[in-house]
N, C-alpha and C positions, 0 to 999 in steps of 0.2 A: 662826311666823316665816317671812316670805316672802323667799326669796333674790333678789338682784338678778340678773336674767338678761340685761338689756341696759343699756348706758350711753348717755348722750346723745351723739349723733353730731355730726360736723362739719356745719354748715349745715342742721340740722333743728330745728324748733321744736316746741312742744307741738301745734301745728296741723299739723305735718308739712311745712311749707313753709320754704324758705330765705328769709332776710331780710338786711338790711344796716342800718347806722346811717342815720337819716333826715338827719343833718347830719354834717359832718366835725368833728374835734377843734378846729380853728381857725376854725370858721364862727360866730364870736361875733356878727357883724353880722346873722345871721338871726333873732336874738332879743336885742335890746339889754337888755331888762329882766332876763333870766336872766343875761346877761353881767355886768351891774352888780351884781346880787345876789351872784353868785359871786365877784366881785372884792372887794366891800366887806363881805359877810356870808357867807363860805363855810360856816360852821357852820350858819347858818340854812338855806342851800340844801341842805346835807347832810341835815339833819333833815327837810326837805320831801321830798326824794327817798326817804328811808327810810320816811316816812309813806305816800307813794304806793305803796310796795312792801310795806306792812304789816310793817316791820322796826323794830328798835330804833334810836332817833334817831342815835346816833353811827356807825351802820353805813353811812350813805349814801356816804361818801367812801372806802370800803374796796375792796380788790381782790375780796373775796368778793362784794360787792354787784354790782360791774360784771360779774364772771364769771357770777353767777346771772342777771343781766338778759340778757347775751349768749346764754346757754344757753336761757333761756325763749323768746327770739325768733329763735333760730337764726342769730344774727349770727356770722360767722366771726371767729376770733381765738384767742388762747391766754391762759392764766393769766399766763405770762411777759410777753406783750404788754400785758396789763392792768396788771401791776405796773410795767412800764417807763413806760407813759403816766402812771400816777398818781404815779410818782416824779419824772418830769421835768416834767410839765405838769399838776399836780394841779387847778388851777382850771379850765383849759380842758377837762380830762377830766370834771370834775364838771358843768360847764355842758353839755357834750355829752350826758351822760346825762339831765339834766333836759329839754333840748330834745327829745330822742328820746321821752321819756315824754309830753311835751305834744303832740307831733305824732301819736303813736299814740292818745292820747285823742281828738284831733280826728277821727281816722279810725275811731273806735270799735274799735280793735284793742288796747287796753291792758287 
């Protein structure tokens, strides 16, 4: 058994570089297709996000998924912040995550 000797730090990613979201929570106009999908088919978008991240379908719209994504890419924030965004603006937050995944795929950084 290997003990955990370091925890993920604020602003560090697996590549060791700090990052940020590629778009804001309310930047729906930056990708209308994702916005429409999130508005009318949020479960489908959630499953697509989970599939992108090799997770179980219904996990895409969870605090754990958003927190895991932030940690992976060194995006500043907190579990509390993730919870509040998903509670108050679930569709916008879901769309932001998918837009970010797509932009990182375009940059070959996903």
